[in-house]
N, C-alpha and C positions, 0 to 999 in steps of 0.2 A: 445558609446554603440555599434555601428555597428562593430567597430574593435574587441570589446570583443566577439561579437557573432561569428565573423569569427574565432577567436581563439577557441571558444567552438565547433564550427562545425568541425574544423580541429581535435581537440582532439577526438571527437566521431568517426572519421574515421581512427584513428590510429589502427595498428594491436594490438591484445589483449596483447601480451607480452610487447609492448611499453607502453600501458596504465598502466599495473601493475607496470612497472619499475618507472614511474614518479609519482606514487601515485595519480591516477586519482581523488579520492574522494576529495583531497585538491584543485583541479583545479576548482571545481564547486561552492565553497563557495562564490565566487564573482559574481555568475550569477545574472543578473538583472531580474526583473519581466517579461520583454519582452522575454528574453532568456528562462526563465522557461516556459512561455506560448508556445513558439515554440517547446520546448521539449515535452510538454504535448500534443500538437496537433499531433506530430509524433507518440507518444505512442498510442493515440486514433486511429490513422490510422492503426498502427500495430494490435491493438485489433480486429478491424472489419475484417481485412484481414485474421488474424489467424483463427478466428472462421468460417468465410465463407469457407475457404479452405477445412475444414473437416466437414462442415455442423453440427458443434457440439461445445458447449461451452457456456459460460455465459458472454455475452457482456454488459448487463445492469449495473450491479454493478461495473464491471471493468471500464466502461466509467465514472461512477459517482465518483470513487475514484482516477482517474488519477491525478488530481491536487494535492491531498494529497501526493501520492507516489512520484510525481515529486519534490515537495517541500522538502520532507523528504530526498530523495537520492541525490538530486542535490543542496541542500542548507543547510539543517539543521543538518543532522545526520553525525557523525564521523564514516566513514566506509572505508574499503579497498577491492577492487575487487580481490586482491590476495587470499582472503578468507581463514581465519583460523576458523574452526568450533568452537573452544573454545572462540574466540572473546575476548581475554584477554586484548587487548589494544584498543578496539573500542566499539562503541555502537552496540546494537543488535536490529533487527526488527523481530517481530513474526507476521506472517499472520495467523489469526485464521479462517477467512472465506475463506477457500481455493478455493472455486469455482470461485473466481475472479482471478484465476491464470493468465489469459491473460495479465492483467495490471502488475502483479508482474513479470512475465517472461520478458515482454518488458522493464520494468524499469531496471531490472538486466542487460539485454543485452546492453541497451543503456548507462548504467553507467559502463560497462566494465567487467562484471563478466564472460561473455562468448560471442562468436561471434554472432552478430545479425542474421547471416544467419541461425542459428539453430532455430530461431523462425518459420521458414518454416516447421519444423518437429512437430509442436504442435499437440498433441493428436494422433500421428501416431504410428504404431507398432514399438517397440524398441526405441522410442524416450525418451530422458531424460525429455521432457516437457509434462508430462502426465496431464490429466484433473485437477487433484488436486495434488499439490506439495508433493513430498515424498523424504525423505532423502536417501532411498536406491538407488535412481537414481544417487546419487553423483553429483547433479547439484550445482555448486558454488552459494552461496547465500541462499540456502535452509537449515534451521536448524531444522525444524520439519515437520512431515506429518500433513496435515490439511484437510483431507477428511471429518472427523466427526466434526460437529460444536460444540462449547462450550468448547473446550479443550485448546485453545490458551492462555487464561488469566492465567490458572494454570501454563503453561510452562513459560510465561513471568514473572510471579511473582517469580517463582523459580529461573529463570536466574538472575533476579534483586537482589534477596536476596543473591544469590551466589556472585555476584559482591560486595555487601556490606560486606559480611563476609570475602572476600578476600582483602578488603581495596581498591577496584577499584572505580574510580570516574565516569566511563562511565555509560551511561543510557541504559534502555531497553524501546523500543517502541513496541506497539502492535496495531493491527487493528481488529475490530469485526463488524459484521453486527448487525443491530438493531433486526432483527428477531432471531438472535442467542441468544439474551438475554432471550429467552424462555427456554434456557437450564439451569438446576439447577446448573451444575458445575461452570457456570459463577459466580453465587452468592456465592458459596463456596470460590472461588478464591478472590472475592471482600472482603469477611470477612477476609481471610488469609492475604491479602496484608495490610489491615488497621491494623489488630492486630499486625503484625510484623513490622509495620512502614516502609514499602517498599517504601521509598520516592524517589527512583531513577527509578520509573516506570511511564511511560506516556502511558495510554491506550486511544485509540480513537474509538468511536462508529460511524459507518456510519449510521446516522439517516435519512435515505431516506424515511421512512414510508412505504416501500414495502418489502414483502417477497414472498416466492415461490408461494403461493396460493392466494395472494391478499394483500390489505392494512393491515398493522400491527394493525390498530385500529379494524379491523373486525376479523382477525385471532387470535390475542392475544394482547389486548390493553396494551401498555407499561406504560400508565399513565404518571405521572410527573417524568421523569428520573432524572432531576436535584435534586429533593427532595429525591429520592431514594438513589442516590450516596452520597448526603450530610449526610443522616441518617446513612450510613455505614462509615462515617468519611473520605471521599475522598474529595480532592480539585477538584472542578468542573469548567470547562471552556466551553464556547460555541463558535462555529465559522461557517462561511460559507465556506464549503469545496470545493466550486466551484469558489471562489474568491481567486486568487493567493496571493494577498497582505495580505488578512485577514488570509489565511492559514499559510503563513510564519510567520506573526506577532504572531499568537496564539501559534504556535509551539515554537517559541522563548520565549514567555512569560511562557509557560509550563516549558521549560528548566530552566528558572530563578526561578521557584517556587519549584524545586526539592531540596532535602536536608533539608526540613522543617518538617519532621515527618509524612507526609501524601502522599499516592499515588495520582496520578493526572489522571483525566479522561477528555477527550475533547468530548463533544457532537457535532458532525459534521453534519450539515445539508447539504445534497447533493441532486441532482436530478439523479435518476437512468437513465442511458442512456445519460448523459450530453454530449453535443457536436454534437449529431445527432438528428435533430428536431423530426423525427418520432419515435424515441426510448425513448424520455425523459418522465419521470414522470409516468411510468407504469410498473407493475410487469411482463408484458407479455414477456419482453426481458430478463427475468432472465436466461432462459436456451434455447433460440432459436437463431439460426444463421441467418444472412440475406441471402436472395437469390441473384442471380446475379444482378437483377435490383435494389434491395435495397442496395447492396454493392456499386454500381455506385453512387447512391444518397448520400450515406454516405461519400464516398471518395470525392465527389464534395464539401462537407462542411469541409473537413479536408485536407488542402493542405500539400504536401510533404515538410517538413522543414529540415530534417536531412538525407534524403535518405532512400528509402524503403529497407527492407532486401531482 
């Protein structure tokens, strides 16, 4: 396992062109749980450094979804950092809750879409790494603008249906916040995907129980989400999104259930702020950056595993 990790570490340090030429996405499919955890730790470290540098951003949800995106990009999803917007021969990922851009940008950089040094431009003037991802910045890996919540499932369902109509076997994955389920457009897309039997779509809900103004139970109670999605004729799975083994296993199970006439949703339990003890389990870190002292405390809990940008 140590030898495999050294190979993985070497790959992440290759120049961008070399990564693209060898097809980096294929190299990560053999990553062990230990290797995935090391990658996730580095991504979490990137997140807190990025938001601290500009005193702006959304670290809480980003930290909570780190294990999911690590598993997806470094183990589960078929993708290519050479990046073709049409994604004709690869899976597609749609980030709907765009405020967690720090984890998305770090994941893309660490998997070879662009140089990790660019993470240092996050939220700065003329940067391609704006607070919410946007296609007009032409950043590799970004296929939709996701500043407004509630739109991503419509995009994902449309992309998945397009693949089916074109006879493609690849899948479409999407990620949504639980507070985002307050948006009516989500449920229109839920109806659409079931009606059209979009069975190559795997949507994941970050079910952390927190949203911008407080707990979801107090802001807008979501009730029994499993029963709701079952009633809309979706296949429903649940997983612990902060347990790497469970995350990988559930994503693989979801893949095995595609092609059976129903879209799939994963209800993913996470802790907002996971990995930094004073950030965990509260909505307060939805849109607040750590100060100097808090950054030092956070980095002390997140060892540098792949090299800082």
